[in-house]
C-alpha positions, 0 to 999 in steps of 0.5 A: 499500500502506497500511502500517496495512493490511500484515499484517507489522510491523517488529521490533526482534528476530530469532530467537535462532539467526539468525546472518547479517546479511542474515537479520537485516535482512530479518527486522527489516524484515518482508520475510521470516520464518524457518521454520527454518535455511535456510527462509525465507517471502517476506512482502509486501515481500520478495515484491516484491523477488523479483519485481523481481530476477525480472523483470530476470533474466526480461527478459535471458534472454527477450532471448537467445531462451530460452523460459520453462517450468516443471518438476516438483519431484518427480524420478524416480529412474530418470533420475538413476540413468542419469547416475550422480547419484542416488547420494548418494556422488556428489551428497550434497545430496539430499532424497529421500522415498517415495511411499505404494507405496514408490517413492523420489523426489527433491526437485529440486535441478537439472534437467539430467536431466528436461529433457534426457529430456523434449526426446527427444519434441521433438528428432529433427532438426537443424531443431529445434535450437538450443534454449533453455529456463529456469525460475524455480523453488524447489530443495532442497539438503540443506545440512549447515550452512545458516548464512548466511541466504539466502546458503546455503538449503535451499530456495532460488529459482533460475533455471536455463536449458539450452541444446542445440546442433547443435555445439560451435561453435554452443554456444560462440557462445550461451555467449558470449552468455549471459556478456553477458546475465549481466553485464547482469543484475548491472549492473541490480541495481547490483552490476555493478562489483564482480561478476567473471566467475570461472574455475573448475573445469570438471570432466570436461566442459571446462577451465573453468566460469565463476562470477559472483562479487560482492565481499563481506565475507561472501563464503564463496569466495576469488578472485583479481581482475584489475581490468584484465581484469575477470575473476577465478580461483577458488582452486580453479584458481589455479595457474601453468598457469591463470595462463599460460592466462588471460595474467595475472601473480600481481603483478596479481592481488588476493585477495578474499572473494566470494559466488557469484551465478551460473554457467555450464557447458559440459556436452558431450554427456554428459547427452544421450548417457546419456539418449538425446537425439540429432538427425539432421543434413542428411545423415541421420547420427545426432549428439550434442546439445551442452548447457549450463547456466546458474544464477542464485540469486535468493534468494541475490541477495535476501541479498547485495543486503541485505548490500551496499545497507545502512547502520547504519540499515537497508536502502538498496535501489536504485530497480529492486529496492526494493518501492515507490519512495516512503515517505510519512510522515504526521506527525500526525493533524490534518484537513489533514495527513491530507487532504494525505497522502491526496491525495498517495498518491492522486496517486502511485497515479493516476501509477503510481508505487508507494508504501507510505503510513505511515498508522499512528497511532504516534510520529513517530520510529517512522515515520521510523526505519521508513522508514530500516529499510525502505529505500525510495528516496524518503521523503516527509514530510507534516506541519503544516509542509508544509500551510502551504506546500503542499510536502513534504519529500523526502529520498533514502534514500542521502542526508542533504539534505532538500528542500521540493518541490511535488507537481509537482517531486516527480512530475517527480523520480520519473518520472525514477527 
């Protein structure tokens, strides 16, 4: 990617109504564009970040044996009426509209009802279960106050997975595997050490649901962390009974602010019963299907990671999240400088190393500041000095040291990243 051909640009300004640091930084760096409160467009570099996060999540869901599908966004009112969740007094963040014929429909905020209804066509026998499906899709939430940038959007990208099992025991086996899969996701994203499985209210379905909360100064939730047990308790269920059940003492817990980055939930047979999804067991008896749901807010993760992986100069993306591995800075427009920079760019592309090439005719300071703002893991400078040594200047974004390297040494470094 040559920067001179990229239609977006970095900026020193952000919309006057933007208050969230994550959105300010991503807008300045040219990763997103704000349409309105809680609604953001992903520009080329932002889309690459989203795709990298999505790939990590997809790989871990596939490893669980889940199959990816794509459900419709438009929602049938009748399905949601059967479970009681069409009523705005029960679910208060619906976006609803009407067709030309006057029929009322909704824009999907989650998909327990439609996927359960669809499976009535495919599940009838114990031989059809267990079954695990997931999707990565835009959801719509009519948030009262969308004031936290990408952390609380009205239009958001989400991974939602649904499990269907023949028994509670079979469900619980998968549920535990899902916990491990989520932990792998957060480790691969670079936030595993500060992300805790958090006990929260299970509502009418089960004693607990589980959230995954990442410690952050911008967190909207209060949790109580047990570092020794690597778990936490949400403030809403923080009481002596829960502490006793989990075997932890108040004196060993630390109050923290955190951002919810995922949740998993045992649903029992409520949705299956309401929508008529059952199966016949080996003895010919009709049995309830046991269900679970598992969500990860991808756009929320983009906002959180932008807050977490940043310094006073800009973003500091980890290698597996960044939109490119290398940012080539060409300082000067002399023939030899251009030739070396062009050749380096082609060499990296030939070796399948993702690179952004700042080939613009602008001041050196702007290029170097741009490299810091975008947060690409490695900055490689080509200048008159490097043409005299047949080497390039290499600096990791997360470090201050600058090294002179041959192109061969650079390729070895990058291949290990």
